[in-house]
N, C-alpha and C positions, 0 to 999 in steps of 0.2 A: 503494500500500499504505499501512497505518497503522504508524507507527513507535512502539512503546510507550515508548522512551527519550525521544524528543523530543516525544511526544504530538502528532504532526502527521502530515499525509498527505505522502508522499514519492513521486517518480516513479521507477519502476524499468522499465528498457527491456529487453525480451526480443528478441533478434535471431535469426532462423533462420539458423543457420551450421552447416555440415556438416564443415568441416575441424577440425583439432586445436585445442584450447584455447590453446595456445602461439602459434598464428598469429592467434587472435582478439584476444589481450591488447593488441597494439599499436594496434588499431583503436578500442579503448574510449576513449582520451584524445581522439582526433579526433572520434568520435561525440559526446561530451559537450561539446566545444568548439563543434562545429558547431551543435547544438541550443541551447546557451546564447546563442550570437552570433545565430542567425537567429530564434529564437522566444522567448528569455528563459527557457527552461526549465532549471532546475538539476536534473540527473539524479543520483539517489543511486547507482544501480548499472546497469550495462549487462551482460547475461548472454547467452551463447549458448545456444539450445536447438536440438534436431534437428528438432522439428516443433511446430506449434501444436495444442494440445488441442481436439478437435472432438467435437460430438455425433454420434450415429449418422446424422443427417440432413445433416451436413457443416457446420453452423453452429459458429463459433468460441466456445468456452466462455471468455468474456472474463475472468471472475473466478477462473478455476481456477489460473492462474500466480500471481496475487497471493496466493491462499490458500496456495499451496505455499511461496512466498517467506516470508510471514509465519510459516509453521511451521518455518522454518529449512532447508528442503529444498535451498536453493541456497547455503547458507553456505560450504561447501567451495570451490565454484567462485568465488564472490565473493572469499574470502580469498586464493585462488590468483592471481586476475587483479590484485587490489590489491598483493599482494607483488611480482608481476612489475612492476607499474608504478612502484612505489616504488624498485626496485632496478635498473630498466633505465638504461643510460647516457644516453638521450635525455631522461629525466625527472628524472634526479638534478641538482639545482641546485647552485649555488655553495655553498661553505662560508662561513657568516657570519664576517666578520672584525672586526666591531665590535659592542660591546654593544648599540647601538641596533638593529642589524640583528637580532640575537638576540631582543631584546625585541619587535620588530615581527613576526618569525615566530611568537613565542609568542602574541601577541594574534590574529593571523590564524587560527592553528591552534585556539585556544580557541573563537573565535566560530564556526568552521567545524566544530565538534564533533570535535576531535582529528585532523582531516585533516592529513596532512603537506604543508606548503607549502614551496616552494624560492624562493630570491631571484629567480630568472630567470622565475618563473611570472607569466603575465599574469592579468588578471581572468578571462578565459575559461578559462584553465588550472585555476584554482582552483575554478570552479564556484560562486562566491558569488552570491547573489541580492541585490536592492537593500536588503532589510531587514538582512541580514548586513553589507553594505558600511556601512550607517548605524551599526550597532553597533560596527564596527571604527573608523570615524571617531571616534565618541564615546570609545572606550577610548584611542585615540591622543591625543585632546585632553586627557583626564584624566591620562594618564601623562606626557605631555611638556609640558602647559600651553600648547600651541599650537593655534590654530584650524585646522581642516582640512575643506574642503569634500568631500562625497562624490564630487564630479566629479573631484577630484584622484586618487582611487583608480582611476579608469578609466584614467588615463594612467600 
């Protein structure tokens, strides 16, 4: 899908899922982490759908879901899932105890377009791509006057 705010293409994943959205939400983090780790894909949103839209002849309407997403048709579901993920006990991170930790969390969040990041999050949990990691390393160098290799952020 095309994101007007970032003026770039984003990956949104639609998963056929027929159980309740509350049961789907815990799977989202694992799906994003798996796809980033295995394929390097940074997924913006993972949303459940009851069925794939198809033509009368049975072909999948590939762009229909993207069009609906861009029109805001999935904003309620997306917000509910993200709210659940931010408030769930397994995803809530430690509280920053030092001003450096607070500053680092702020840098990560800024570069990741406001995404809430926790101290215990790994590279895969954050969903950062290599360009974002380069930007983060650069901002850390500017803020703290220390050289930092992007590879350090992987660890």
